[in-house]
ZADO-1210 file (C-alpha; in nm, 4 decimals, padded with zeros to 6 digits):
<atoms>
<atom x="00.2299" y="06.7992" z="-02.1168" code="MET" pos="1"/>
<atom x="00.4170" y="07.0538" z="-01.9377" code="LYS" pos="2"/>
<atom x="00.5781" y="07.2989" z="-02.1636" code="ASN" pos="3"/>
<atom x="00.9076" y="07.4687" z="-02.0218" code="THR" pos="4"/>
<atom x="00.9387" y="07.8620" z="-02.1085" code="ALA" pos="5"/>
<atom x="01.1834" y="07.7554" z="-02.4100" code="LEU" pos="6"/>
<atom x="00.9922" y="07.4769" z="-02.5674" code="THR" pos="7"/>
<atom x="00.8569" y="07.7380" z="-02.8237" code="HIS" pos="8"/>
<atom x="01.2355" y="07.8058" z="-02.9127" code="ILE" pos="9"/>
<atom x="01.3318" y="07.4551" z="-02.9125" code="HIS" pos="10"/>
<atom x="01.0253" y="07.3794" z="-03.1876" code="GLU" pos="11"/>
<atom x="01.1627" y="07.6761" z="-03.3681" code="GLY" pos="12"/>
<atom x="01.4867" y="07.5214" z="-03.4171" code="LEU" pos="13"/>
<atom x="01.3563" y="07.1648" z="-03.5054" code="GLY" pos="14"/>
<atom x="01.4409" y="07.0144" z="-03.2145" code="ALA" pos="15"/>
<atom x="01.2742" y="06.6724" z="-03.2027" code="LYS" pos="16"/>
<atom x="01.0767" y="06.6736" z="-02.9216" code="MET" pos="17"/>
<atom x="00.9557" y="06.3474" z="-02.6927" code="VAL" pos="18"/>
<atom x="00.7294" y="06.3640" z="-02.3627" code="PRO" pos="19"/>
<atom x="00.9654" y="06.3293" z="-02.0426" code="PHE" pos="20"/>
<atom x="00.8910" y="06.3505" z="-01.7084" code="ALA" pos="21"/>
<atom x="00.5848" y="06.4735" z="-01.8222" code="GLY" pos="22"/>
<atom x="00.7467" y="06.7585" z="-02.0091" code="TYR" pos="23"/>
<atom x="00.7394" y="06.8289" z="-02.3907" code="ASN" pos="24"/>
<atom x="01.1712" y="06.8063" z="-02.4063" code="MET" pos="25"/>
<atom x="01.4046" y="06.8501" z="-02.7038" code="PRO" pos="26"/>
<atom x="01.5404" y="06.5110" z="-02.7238" code="VAL" pos="27"/>
<atom x="01.8054" y="06.6576" z="-03.0004" code="GLN" pos="28"/>
<atom x="01.8495" y="06.9458" z="-03.2341" code="TYR" pos="29"/>
<atom x="02.0967" y="06.8293" z="-03.5295" code="GLU" pos="30"/>
<atom x="02.1984" y="06.4329" z="-03.4053" code="GLY" pos="31"/>
<atom x="02.3237" y="06.2881" z="-03.0856" code="VAL" pos="32"/>
<atom x="02.7310" y="06.2693" z="-03.1845" code="ASN" pos="33"/>
<atom x="02.7482" y="06.6214" z="-03.2878" code="LEU" pos="34"/>
<atom x="02.5912" y="06.7408" z="-02.9522" code="GLU" pos="35"/>
<atom x="02.7908" y="06.5063" z="-02.7153" code="HIS" pos="36"/>
<atom x="03.0858" y="06.6244" z="-02.9198" code="GLU" pos="37"/>
<atom x="03.0155" y="06.9974" z="-02.8926" code="ILE" pos="38"/>
<atom x="03.0038" y="06.9179" z="-02.5179" code="VAL" pos="39"/>
<atom x="03.3055" y="06.7328" z="-02.4747" code="ARG" pos="40"/>
<atom x="03.5123" y="07.0011" z="-02.7163" code="ASN" pos="41"/>
<atom x="03.3663" y="07.3195" z="-02.7081" code="GLY" pos="42"/>
<atom x="03.0219" y="07.4581" z="-02.5062" code="VAL" pos="43"/>
<atom x="02.6531" y="07.3909" z="-02.5621" code="GLY" pos="44"/>
<atom x="02.3071" y="07.4188" z="-02.4048" code="VAL" pos="45"/>
<atom x="02.0651" y="07.2329" z="-02.2412" code="PHE" pos="46"/>
<atom x="01.7124" y="07.3478" z="-02.1331" code="ASP" pos="47"/>
<atom x="01.6681" y="07.1428" z="-01.8173" code="VAL" pos="48"/>
<atom x="01.3947" y="07.3785" z="-01.6999" code="SER" pos="49"/>
<atom x="01.2027" y="07.0044" z="-01.5777" code="HIS" pos="50"/>
<atom x="01.4047" y="06.9409" z="-01.2858" code="MET" pos="51"/>
<atom x="01.2672" y="07.0558" z="-00.9386" code="GLY" pos="52"/>
<atom x="01.3402" y="07.2607" z="-00.6721" code="GLU" pos="53"/>
<atom x="01.2509" y="07.2893" z="-00.3254" code="PHE" pos="54"/>
<atom x="01.3351" y="07.5967" z="-00.1163" code="LEU" pos="55"/>
<atom x="01.3662" y="07.4914" z="00.2905" code="ILE" pos="56"/>
<atom x="01.3730" y="07.7474" z="00.5194" code="SER" pos="57"/>
<atom x="01.3779" y="07.8394" z="00.8754" code="GLY" pos="58"/>
<atom x="01.5785" y="07.7528" z="01.2058" code="PRO" pos="59"/>
<atom x="01.4625" y="07.4184" z="01.1755" code="LYS" pos="60"/>
<atom x="01.5765" y="07.3983" z="00.7791" code="ALA" pos="61"/>
<atom x="01.9278" y="07.1872" z="00.8132" code="LEU" pos="62"/>
<atom x="01.7403" y="06.9443" z="01.0829" code="ASP" pos="63"/>
<atom x="01.4884" y="06.8262" z="00.8320" code="LEU" pos="64"/>
<atom x="01.7696" y="06.7806" z="00.5644" code="ILE" pos="65"/>
<atom x="02.0358" y="06.6053" z="00.7845" code="GLN" pos="66"/>
<atom x="01.7162" y="06.3433" z="00.8257" code="LYS" pos="67"/>
<atom x="01.6156" y="06.3180" z="00.4978" code="VAL" pos="68"/>
<atom x="01.9678" y="06.3269" z="00.3471" code="ALA" pos="69"/>
<atom x="02.2309" y="06.0661" z="00.3285" code="SER" pos="70"/>
<atom x="02.5098" y="06.3251" z="00.2938" code="ASN" pos="71"/>
<atom x="02.6167" y="06.5442" z="00.5794" code="ASP" pos="72"/>
<atom x="02.4606" y="06.8677" z="00.4966" code="ALA" pos="73"/>
<atom x="02.6157" y="07.0683" z="00.8108" code="SER" pos="74"/>
<atom x="02.9617" y="07.0849" z="00.6249" code="THR" pos="75"/>
<atom x="02.8443" y="07.3036" z="00.3415" code="LEU" pos="76"/>
<atom x="02.9087" y="07.6983" z="00.4022" code="THR" pos="77"/>
<atom x="02.7009" y="07.9336" z="00.1851" code="ILE" pos="78"/>
<atom x="02.7832" y="07.8980" z="-00.1343" code="GLY" pos="79"/>
<atom x="02.8422" y="07.5501" z="-00.1518" code="ARG" pos="80"/>
<atom x="02.6566" y="07.2643" z="-00.3038" code="ALA" pos="81"/>
<atom x="02.6422" y="06.9152" z="-00.2192" code="GLN" pos="82"/>
<atom x="02.5786" y="06.5692" z="-00.3767" code="TYR" pos="83"/>
<atom x="02.3365" y="06.3555" z="-00.1908" code="SER" pos="84"/>
<atom x="02.0448" y="06.1161" z="-00.2033" code="CYS" pos="85"/>
<atom x="01.7312" y="06.0461" z="-00.0060" code="LEU" pos="86"/>
<atom x="01.7505" y="05.6960" z="00.1545" code="PRO" pos="87"/>
<atom x="01.3660" y="05.5270" z="00.2172" code="ASN" pos="88"/>
<atom x="01.2745" y="05.3174" z="00.4574" code="GLU" pos="89"/>
<atom x="01.3894" y="04.9760" z="00.3220" code="ASN" pos="90"/>
<atom x="01.6965" y="05.0072" z="00.2011" code="GLY" pos="91"/>
<atom x="01.6695" y="05.1896" z="-00.1520" code="GLY" pos="92"/>
<atom x="01.6711" y="05.5415" z="-00.2666" code="ILE" pos="93"/>
<atom x="01.3925" y="05.7877" z="-00.2824" code="VAL" pos="94"/>
<atom x="01.6086" y="06.0214" z="-00.5336" code="ASP" pos="95"/>
<atom x="01.9550" y="06.1630" z="-00.5626" code="ASP" pos="96"/>
<atom x="01.9441" y="06.5763" z="-00.5253" code="LEU" pos="97"/>
<atom x="02.1761" y="06.8553" z="-00.4908" code="ILE" pos="98"/>
<atom x="02.1707" y="07.0876" z="-00.1854" code="ILE" pos="99"/>
<atom x="02.2815" y="07.4113" z="-00.2078" code="TYR" pos="100"/>
<atom x="02.3211" y="07.6496" z="00.0772" code="LYS" pos="101"/>
<atom x="02.1641" y="07.9859" z="00.0196" code="MET" pos="102"/>
<atom x="02.1800" y="08.1753" z="00.3321" code="LYS" pos="103"/>
<atom x="02.2072" y="08.1340" z="00.7183" code="GLU" pos="104"/>
<atom x="01.9122" y="07.8704" z="00.7629" code="GLU" pos="105"/>
<atom x="01.8183" y="07.8357" z="00.3675" code="GLN" pos="106"/>
<atom x="01.9047" y="07.5600" z="00.1525" code="TYR" pos="107"/>
<atom x="01.7835" y="07.5218" z="-00.2242" code="LEU" pos="108"/>
<atom x="01.7061" y="07.1166" z="-00.3021" code="LEU" pos="109"/>
<atom x="01.7476" y="07.0528" z="-00.6293" code="VAL" pos="110"/>
<atom x="01.5483" y="06.6951" z="-00.7425" code="VAL" pos="111"/>
<atom x="01.4592" y="06.4877" z="-01.0797" code="ASN" pos="112"/>
<atom x="01.1440" y="06.5641" z="-01.2556" code="ALA" pos="113"/>
<atom x="01.0371" y="06.2856" z="-01.2996" code="SER" pos="114"/>
<atom x="00.9980" y="06.2512" z="-00.9147" code="ASN" pos="115"/>
<atom x="00.8769" y="06.5959" z="-00.7826" code="ILE" pos="116"/>
<atom x="00.5713" y="06.5194" z="-00.6287" code="GLU" pos="117"/>
<atom x="00.7387" y="06.2349" z="-00.4664" code="LYS" pos="118"/>
<atom x="01.0225" y="06.3732" z="-00.3196" code="ASP" pos="119"/>
<atom x="00.8257" y="06.6442" z="-00.2134" code="TRP" pos="120"/>
<atom x="00.5367" y="06.4032" z="-00.0377" code="ASN" pos="121"/>
<atom x="00.8677" y="06.2254" z="00.1149" code="TRP" pos="122"/>
<atom x="01.0442" y="06.5431" z="00.2786" code="ILE" pos="123"/>
<atom x="00.6797" y="06.6579" z="00.3887" code="SER" pos="124"/>
<atom x="00.6514" y="06.3396" z="00.5447" code="SER" pos="125"/>
<atom x="00.9520" y="06.3712" z="00.7438" code="LYS" pos="126"/>
<atom x="00.9288" y="06.7294" z="00.8199" code="ASN" pos="127"/>
<atom x="00.7918" y="06.7146" z="01.2154" code="ASP" pos="128"/>
<atom x="01.0485" y="07.0031" z="01.3257" code="VAL" pos="129"/>
<atom x="00.8398" y="07.2783" z="01.1305" code="GLY" pos="130"/>
<atom x="01.0719" y="07.3479" z="00.8574" code="ALA" pos="131"/>
<atom x="00.9499" y="07.6334" z="00.5836" code="ASP" pos="132"/>
<atom x="00.8942" y="07.4582" z="00.2607" code="MET" pos="133"/>
<atom x="00.8265" y="07.5741" z="-00.0631" code="ARG" pos="134"/>
<atom x="00.8311" y="07.3784" z="-00.4217" code="ASN" pos="135"/>
<atom x="00.9223" y="07.6796" z="-00.6770" code="ILE" pos="136"/>
<atom x="00.9426" y="07.4216" z="-00.9545" code="SER" pos="137"/>
<atom x="00.7111" y="07.5990" z="-01.1393" code="ASP" pos="138"/>
<atom x="00.8430" y="07.9472" z="-01.0803" code="ASP" pos="139"/>
<atom x="01.2152" y="07.8474" z="-01.1998" code="TYR" pos="140"/>
<atom x="01.4160" y="07.7493" z="-01.4881" code="SER" pos="141"/>
<atom x="01.7499" y="07.5958" z="-01.5571" code="LEU" pos="142"/>
<atom x="01.9986" y="07.6206" z="-01.8482" code="LEU" pos="143"/>
<atom x="02.3209" y="07.3671" z="-01.8351" code="ALA" pos="144"/>
<atom x="02.5919" y="07.5463" z="-02.0082" code="ILE" pos="145"/>
<atom x="02.8178" y="07.2842" z="-02.0251" code="GLN" pos="146"/>
<atom x="03.2127" y="07.2356" z="-02.2390" code="GLY" pos="147"/>
<atom x="03.5584" y="07.3244" z="-02.1614" code="PRO" pos="148"/>
<atom x="03.5369" y="07.6750" z="-02.3185" code="LYS" pos="149"/>
<atom x="03.1677" y="07.8057" z="-02.0659" code="ALA" pos="150"/>
<atom x="03.4053" y="08.0040" z="-01.9013" code="ILE" pos="151"/>
<atom x="03.5695" y="08.2153" z="-02.1688" code="GLU" pos="152"/>
<atom x="03.2450" y="08.2289" z="-02.3956" code="ALA" pos="153"/>
<atom x="02.9890" y="08.3482" z="-02.0889" code="MET" pos="154"/>
<atom x="03.2406" y="08.5464" z="-01.9145" code="GLN" pos="155"/>
<atom x="03.1435" y="08.8849" z="-02.0578" code="PRO" pos="156"/>
<atom x="02.7913" y="08.8121" z="-01.9525" code="LEU" pos="157"/>
<atom x="02.8710" y="08.8455" z="-01.5981" code="THR" pos="158"/>
<atom x="03.0409" y="09.1068" z="-01.3854" code="SER" pos="159"/>
<atom x="03.1791" y="08.7962" z="-01.1162" code="ILE" pos="160"/>
<atom x="03.4874" y="08.5696" z="-01.2174" code="ASP" pos="161"/>
<atom x="03.3512" y="08.2485" z="-01.3368" code="LEU" pos="162"/>
<atom x="03.6822" y="08.1049" z="-01.3710" code="ALA" pos="163"/>
<atom x="03.6890" y="08.1881" z="-00.9725" code="ALA" pos="164"/>
<atom x="03.3938" y="07.9815" z="-00.8968" code="ILE" pos="165"/>
<atom x="03.5253" y="07.6182" z="-00.7758" code="LYS" pos="166"/>
<atom x="03.3127" y="07.2961" z="-00.8654" code="TYR" pos="167"/>
<atom x="03.0435" y="07.2425" z="-00.6684" code="TYR" pos="168"/>
<atom x="03.0333" y="07.6147" z="-00.5377" code="HIS" pos="169"/>
<atom x="02.8016" y="07.8964" z="-00.6748" code="PHE" pos="170"/>
<atom x="02.7544" y="08.2749" z="-00.6858" code="GLU" pos="171"/>
<atom x="02.4548" y="08.4724" z="-00.7223" code="VAL" pos="172"/>
<atom x="02.5383" y="08.7298" z="-00.9144" code="ALA" pos="173"/>
<atom x="02.4273" y="08.9417" z="-01.2270" code="ASP" pos="174"/>
<atom x="02.3940" y="08.7181" z="-01.5656" code="PHE" pos="175"/>
<atom x="02.3046" y="08.8179" z="-01.8919" code="ALA" pos="176"/>
<atom x="02.1201" y="09.1430" z="-01.7881" code="GLY" pos="177"/>
<atom x="01.9096" y="08.9793" z="-01.5021" code="VAL" pos="178"/>
<atom x="02.0087" y="09.0157" z="-01.1585" code="GLN" pos="179"/>
<atom x="01.9993" y="08.7425" z="-00.8699" code="ASP" pos="180"/>
<atom x="02.0954" y="08.4726" z="-01.0628" code="VAL" pos="181"/>
<atom x="02.2431" y="08.1318" z="-00.9566" code="ILE" pos="182"/>
<atom x="02.6072" y="08.0247" z="-01.1174" code="ILE" pos="183"/>
<atom x="02.6505" y="07.7008" z="-01.0343" code="SER" pos="184"/>
<atom x="02.9371" y="07.5211" z="-01.1302" code="ALA" pos="185"/>
<atom x="02.7817" y="07.2315" z="-01.1783" code="THR" pos="186"/>
<atom x="02.6808" y="06.9671" z="-01.4475" code="GLY" pos="187"/>
<atom x="02.5865" y="06.6406" z="-01.5167" code="TYR" pos="188"/>
<atom x="02.8738" y="06.6319" z="-01.8097" code="THR" pos="189"/>
<atom x="03.2404" y="06.5893" z="-01.7094" code="GLY" pos="190"/>
<atom x="03.3470" y="06.8297" z="-01.9175" code="SER" pos="191"/>
<atom x="03.3345" y="07.1553" z="-01.6991" code="GLY" pos="192"/>
<atom x="03.0807" y="07.4589" z="-01.7290" code="GLY" pos="193"/>
<atom x="02.7784" y="07.5673" z="-01.5470" code="PHE" pos="194"/>
<atom x="02.4024" y="07.5445" z="-01.4454" code="GLU" pos="195"/>
<atom x="02.2076" y="07.8813" z="-01.4466" code="ILE" pos="196"/>
<atom x="01.8916" y="07.9317" z="-01.2025" code="TYR" pos="197"/>
<atom x="01.6844" y="08.2219" z="-01.3104" code="ALA" pos="198"/>
<atom x="01.2713" y="08.3109" z="-01.3295" code="LYS" pos="199"/>
<atom x="01.0625" y="08.1812" z="-01.6058" code="ASN" pos="200"/>
<atom x="01.0000" y="08.5170" z="-01.6522" code="THR" pos="201"/>
<atom x="01.3822" y="08.6085" z="-01.7554" code="GLU" pos="202"/>
<atom x="01.5325" y="08.2909" z="-01.9027" code="ILE" pos="203"/>
<atom x="01.4602" y="08.3668" z="-02.2714" code="GLU" pos="204"/>
<atom x="01.6425" y="08.6765" z="-02.2459" code="GLN" pos="205"/>
<atom x="01.9210" y="08.4603" z="-02.0821" code="ILE" pos="206"/>
<atom x="01.8961" y="08.2158" z="-02.3338" code="TRP" pos="207"/>
<atom x="01.9110" y="08.4778" z="-02.5878" code="ASN" pos="208"/>
<atom x="02.1822" y="08.6311" z="-02.4513" code="LYS" pos="209"/>
<atom x="02.4215" y="08.3257" z="-02.4093" code="VAL" pos="210"/>
<atom x="02.3929" y="08.2156" z="-02.7836" code="PHE" pos="211"/>
<atom x="02.5288" y="08.5646" z="-02.8845" code="GLU" pos="212"/>
<atom x="02.7867" y="08.5515" z="-02.6396" code="ALA" pos="213"/>
<atom x="02.9054" y="08.1979" z="-02.7561" code="GLY" pos="214"/>
<atom x="02.8467" y="08.2792" z="-03.1330" code="ALA" pos="215"/>
<atom x="03.2235" y="08.2741" z="-03.1896" code="ALA" pos="216"/>
<atom x="03.2957" y="07.9910" z="-02.9771" code="PHE" pos="217"/>
<atom x="03.0455" y="07.7535" z="-03.1698" code="GLY" pos="218"/>
<atom x="02.7979" y="07.7387" z="-02.9319" code="ILE" pos="219"/>
<atom x="02.4580" y="07.5209" z="-02.9915" code="LYS" pos="220"/>
<atom x="02.1629" y="07.3945" z="-02.8047" code="PRO" pos="221"/>
<atom x="02.2052" y="07.0191" z="-02.6480" code="VAL" pos="222"/>
<atom x="01.9295" y="06.7829" z="-02.6155" code="GLY" pos="223"/>
<atom x="01.8564" y="06.5227" z="-02.3840" code="LEU" pos="224"/>
<atom x="02.0056" y="06.2301" z="-02.5786" code="ALA" pos="225"/>
<atom x="02.3514" y="06.3862" z="-02.5638" code="ALA" pos="226"/>
<atom x="02.2941" y="06.4770" z="-02.1854" code="ARG" pos="227"/>
<atom x="02.2908" y="06.0904" z="-02.1306" code="ASP" pos="228"/>
<atom x="02.5386" y="05.9662" z="-02.3271" code="THR" pos="229"/>
<atom x="02.7402" y="06.2626" z="-02.1623" code="LEU" pos="230"/>
<atom x="02.6833" y="06.1369" z="-01.7925" code="ARG" pos="231"/>
<atom x="02.7160" y="05.7372" z="-01.8968" code="LEU" pos="232"/>
<atom x="03.0708" y="05.8188" z="-02.0292" code="GLU" pos="233"/>
<atom x="03.1567" y="05.9929" z="-01.7001" code="MET" pos="234"/>
<atom x="02.9714" y="05.6633" z="-01.5082" code="GLY" pos="235"/>
<atom x="02.7122" y="05.9125" z="-01.3324" code="PHE" pos="236"/>
<atom x="02.4114" y="05.7430" z="-01.1878" code="CYS" pos="237"/>
<atom x="02.0493" y="05.8139" z="-01.3731" code="LEU" pos="238"/>
<atom x="01.8121" y="05.7710" z="-01.1494" code="TYR" pos="239"/>
<atom x="01.5311" y="05.4949" z="-01.2569" code="GLY" pos="240"/>
<atom x="01.7994" y="05.3246" z="-01.4786" code="ASN" pos="241"/>
<atom x="02.1003" y="05.2829" z="-01.1947" code="ASP" pos="242"/>
<atom x="01.9841" y="05.3889" z="-00.8942" code="ILE" pos="243"/>
<atom x="01.5942" y="05.3370" z="-00.7688" code="ASN" pos="244"/>
<atom x="01.3522" y="05.2583" z="-00.4806" code="ASP" pos="245"/>
<atom x="01.5236" y="04.9057" z="-00.4868" code="THR" pos="246"/>
<atom x="01.9059" y="05.0331" z="-00.4919" code="THR" pos="247"/>
<atom x="02.1156" y="05.0466" z="-00.1786" code="SER" pos="248"/>
<atom x="02.3339" y="05.3615" z="-00.2220" code="PRO" pos="249"/>
<atom x="02.6256" y="05.1437" z="-00.0773" code="LEU" pos="250"/>
<atom x="02.5810" y="04.8748" z="-00.4022" code="GLU" pos="251"/>
<atom x="02.5380" y="05.2033" z="-00.6280" code="ALA" pos="252"/>
<atom x="02.8685" y="05.3264" z="-00.5185" code="GLY" pos="253"/>
<atom x="02.7276" y="05.6044" z="-00.3583" code="LEU" pos="254"/>
<atom x="02.9345" y="05.5889" z="-00.0576" code="GLY" pos="255"/>
<atom x="03.1181" y="05.8897" z="-00.0523" code="TRP" pos="256"/>
<atom x="02.7360" y="06.0709" z="-00.0159" code="ILE" pos="257"/>
<atom x="02.6331" y="05.8475" z="00.2840" code="THR" pos="258"/>
<atom x="02.7813" y="05.9653" z="00.6264" code="LYS" pos="259"/>
<atom x="02.7458" y="05.7416" z="00.9447" code="PHE" pos="260"/>
<atom x="02.8444" y="06.0253" z="01.1555" code="ASN" pos="261"/>
<atom x="02.4584" y="06.1292" z="01.1903" code="LYS" pos="262"/>
<atom x="02.1225" y="05.9453" z="01.1356" code="GLU" pos="263"/>
<atom x="01.9060" y="05.9591" z="00.8875" code="PHE" pos="264"/>
<atom x="01.6194" y="05.7689" z="00.7340" code="THR" pos="265"/>
<atom x="01.6879" y="05.3665" z="00.7187" code="ASN" pos="266"/>
<atom x="02.0894" y="05.4537" z="00.8436" code="SER" pos="267"/>
<atom x="02.1128" y="05.2133" z="01.0861" code="GLU" pos="268"/>
<atom x="02.0352" y="04.9470" z="00.8234" code="ALA" pos="269"/>
<atom x="02.2983" y="05.0871" z="00.5842" code="LEU" pos="270"/>
<atom x="02.5483" y="05.1043" z="00.8416" code="LYS" pos="271"/>
<atom x="02.4645" y="04.7149" z="00.9234" code="LYS" pos="272"/>
<atom x="02.4883" y="04.7043" z="00.5162" code="GLN" pos="273"/>
<atom x="02.8200" y="04.8550" z="00.5366" code="LYS" pos="274"/>
<atom x="02.9712" y="04.6688" z="00.7768" code="GLU" pos="275"/>
<atom x="02.8651" y="04.3207" z="00.6758" code="GLU" pos="276"/>
<atom x="02.9541" y="04.4259" z="00.3251" code="GLY" pos="277"/>
<atom x="02.7212" y="04.4253" z="00.0047" code="VAL" pos="278"/>
<atom x="02.6121" y="04.1106" z="-00.2066" code="THR" pos="279"/>
<atom x="02.5556" y="04.3299" z="-00.5723" code="ARG" pos="280"/>
<atom x="02.7524" y="04.6603" z="-00.6916" code="LYS" pos="281"/>
<atom x="02.7053" y="04.8373" z="-01.0028" code="LEU" pos="282"/>
<atom x="02.9732" y="04.7904" z="-01.2048" code="VAL" pos="283"/>
<atom x="03.1240" y="04.9963" z="-01.5352" code="GLY" pos="284"/>
<atom x="03.1807" y="04.7512" z="-01.8310" code="PHE" pos="285"/>
<atom x="03.3383" y="04.8144" z="-02.1639" code="GLU" pos="286"/>
<atom x="03.2632" y="04.5871" z="-02.4614" code="LEU" pos="287"/>
<atom x="03.5289" y="04.4225" z="-02.5878" code="THR" pos="288"/>
<atom x="03.3761" y="04.3372" z="-02.9043" code="GLU" pos="289"/>
<atom x="03.1354" y="04.5081" z="-03.1478" code="ARG" pos="290"/>
<atom x="02.7656" y="04.5876" z="-02.9969" code="GLY" pos="291"/>
<atom x="02.5351" y="04.8067" z="-02.8174" code="ILE" pos="292"/>
<atom x="02.4320" y="04.7203" z="-02.4843" code="PRO" pos="293"/>
<atom x="02.1136" y="04.8712" z="-02.3831" code="ARG" pos="294"/>
<atom x="01.9338" y="04.8919" z="-02.0542" code="HIS" pos="295"/>
<atom x="01.7356" y="04.5472" z="-01.9693" code="ASP" pos="296"/>
<atom x="01.9868" y="04.3912" z="-02.1308" code="TYR" pos="297"/>
<atom x="02.0842" y="04.0325" z="-01.9496" code="GLU" pos="298"/>
<atom x="02.4426" y="04.0198" z="-01.8202" code="ILE" pos="299"/>
<atom x="02.5912" y="03.6766" z="-01.7759" code="VAL" pos="300"/>
<atom x="02.8557" y="03.4739" z="-01.6898" code="ASP" pos="301"/>
<atom x="03.1027" y="03.2433" z="-01.9204" code="LYS" pos="302"/>
<atom x="02.8923" y="02.9436" z="-01.9063" code="ASP" pos="303"/>
<atom x="02.5969" y="03.1737" z="-01.9678" code="GLY" pos="304"/>
<atom x="02.4088" y="03.1973" z="-01.6253" code="ASN" pos="305"/>
<atom x="02.2073" y="03.5061" z="-01.5986" code="VAL" pos="306"/>
<atom x="02.4185" y="03.6936" z="-01.3116" code="ILE" pos="307"/>
<atom x="02.2686" y="04.0490" z="-01.3281" code="GLY" pos="308"/>
<atom x="02.0887" y="04.3239" z="-01.5943" code="ILE" pos="309"/>
<atom x="02.2679" y="04.6328" z="-01.7708" code="VAL" pos="310"/>
<atom x="02.0723" y="04.9306" z="-01.6150" code="THR" pos="311"/>
<atom x="02.2477" y="05.2040" z="-01.8517" code="SER" pos="312"/>
<atom x="02.4232" y="05.1286" z="-02.1870" code="GLY" pos="313"/>
<atom x="02.5344" y="05.3112" z="-02.5093" code="THR" pos="314"/>
<atom x="02.7564" y="05.3598" z="-02.8092" code="MET" pos="315"/>
<atom x="03.0016" y="05.6034" z="-02.6485" code="ALA" pos="316"/>
<atom x="03.0548" y="05.9099" z="-02.8836" code="PRO" pos="317"/>
<atom x="03.3657" y="06.0355" z="-02.7860" code="THR" pos="318"/>
<atom x="03.5400" y="05.6698" z="-02.7069" code="LEU" pos="319"/>
<atom x="03.3609" y="05.4747" z="-03.0173" code="ASN" pos="320"/>
<atom x="03.2640" y="05.1453" z="-02.8258" code="LYS" pos="321"/>
<atom x="03.0270" y="04.9944" z="-02.6334" code="GLY" pos="322"/>
<atom x="03.0004" y="05.0809" z="-02.2619" code="ILE" pos="323"/>
<atom x="02.7728" y="05.0286" z="-01.9627" code="GLY" pos="324"/>
<atom x="02.6549" y="05.0091" z="-01.6045" code="LEU" pos="325"/>
<atom x="02.5055" y="04.7280" z="-01.4565" code="GLY" pos="326"/>
<atom x="02.4658" y="04.5133" z="-01.0973" code="TYR" pos="327"/>
<atom x="02.6554" y="04.2369" z="-01.0578" code="VAL" pos="328"/>
<atom x="02.7281" y="03.9527" z="-00.7551" code="PRO" pos="329"/>
<atom x="03.0496" y="04.1108" z="-00.5516" code="THR" pos="330"/>
<atom x="03.2462" y="03.8395" z="-00.7083" code="GLU" pos="331"/>
<atom x="03.2029" y="03.9835" z="-01.0842" code="PHE" pos="332"/>
<atom x="03.2604" y="04.3181" z="-00.9827" code="ALA" pos="333"/>
<atom x="03.6532" y="04.3391" z="-00.9793" code="ALA" pos="334"/>
<atom x="03.8333" y="04.5704" z="-01.2286" code="GLU" pos="335"/>
<atom x="03.9060" y="04.3463" z="-01.4901" code="GLY" pos="336"/>
<atom x="03.6709" y="04.0603" z="-01.4421" code="ARG" pos="337"/>
<atom x="03.5379" y="03.9219" z="-01.8121" code="GLN" pos="338"/>
<atom x="03.1375" y="03.9018" z="-01.7937" code="ILE" pos="339"/>
<atom x="02.9320" y="03.9060" z="-02.0995" code="PHE" pos="340"/>
<atom x="02.6323" y="04.1204" z="-02.1865" code="ILE" pos="341"/>
<atom x="02.3407" y="03.9127" z="-02.3937" code="ARG" pos="342"/>
<atom x="02.2443" y="04.0947" z="-02.7379" code="ILE" pos="343"/>
<atom x="01.9880" y="03.9475" z="-02.9404" code="ARG" pos="344"/>
<atom x="02.0754" y="03.6014" z="-02.8094" code="LYS" pos="345"/>
<atom x="02.4586" y="03.6449" z="-02.8694" code="ASN" pos="346"/>
<atom x="02.6810" y="03.6676" z="-02.5691" code="ASP" pos="347"/>
<atom x="02.9233" y="03.9533" z="-02.6374" code="ILE" pos="348"/>
<atom x="03.2245" y="03.9692" z="-02.4117" code="PRO" pos="349"/>
<atom x="03.2888" y="04.2640" z="-02.2070" code="ALA" pos="350"/>
<atom x="03.5280" y="04.3645" z="-01.9333" code="GLN" pos="351"/>
<atom x="03.4891" y="04.5547" z="-01.5949" code="VAL" pos="352"/>
<atom x="03.6464" y="04.8781" z="-01.6062" code="VAL" pos="353"/>
<atom x="03.7117" y="05.1598" z="-01.3370" code="LYS" pos="354"/>
<atom x="03.4902" y="05.4385" z="-01.3676" code="LEU" pos="355"/>
<atom x="03.4932" y="05.7025" z="-01.5153" code="PRO" pos="356"/>
<atom x="03.4964" y="05.5884" z="-01.8729" code="PHE" pos="357"/>
<atom x="03.5763" y="05.8987" z="-02.0109" code="TYR" pos="358"/>
<atom x="03.9161" y="06.0393" z="-01.8772" code="LYS" pos="359"/>
<atom x="04.0046" y="06.4376" z="-02.0262" code="LYS" pos="360"/>
</atoms>
């Protein structure tokens, strides 16, 4: 198992550690619901240093990215980030990722921890244009400082105006006494805040200063379990659950990051799928009776016929009800449609709802 540069700190704080994507990671400290509420109402910090980072540089960097990514990276300007995915040749998704334009002819790709090697090999296999590729995943750490109090709590740590960084924009600036830190207004919680990229050798200093600055705001460390409930309340896809090598971006509701004004891997087939329409869709649902939907539970119709499968599910801490995502045939995907979730041989009624589940 790999450790992050902060593993010893998590262990010292009494975090429950679990293996995740080859790393020894904190799943919770004081409890999932408490940590969830800290992020929704205050400010919390995740160590997500297991994520992967690739630098793509040179005159052909954009050409390579345009070829492998579904979104149109040509619209990016320096200081902007973009959510995208890597389609495969069979209509599925290799991974989802964030693309940052660092400089002219230099991009940072941030990929899922479990897919670092797979993504690197995939992008490398498409690099017949001679773009320069560097895998810097083992050298960099990532903190997600999330919640409505993040700006106010973190402002003393930097000379730039944090409130001026728009969503999916970033600055490279001083932070917590460290120079050249990427401060990105991104995150997977739906409660605002920042993601901080810095070298492994600098991250412990940043962590300590973040907690000093945030003490007056009730800042707490948050584990991966609450990260999952927070993202699910927003209806955000998790790779390996809601999207994978067999799910099309159009089926997954990711048509908005699939741009057909350029050619990319499998774009012709996906364009045809868009024109003809998909046969199944990823939907959000809320249980209308008590119960907790879980990954891989069956979705059934009123007659008990299996029509789909739950890809993500939980008891939503903020909403206090069972919520989930799952693929169903298109005719069951309309908002308000009744479906049933099979929980231990009982078919519990649920309703298809518009995402996100959590609305501020």
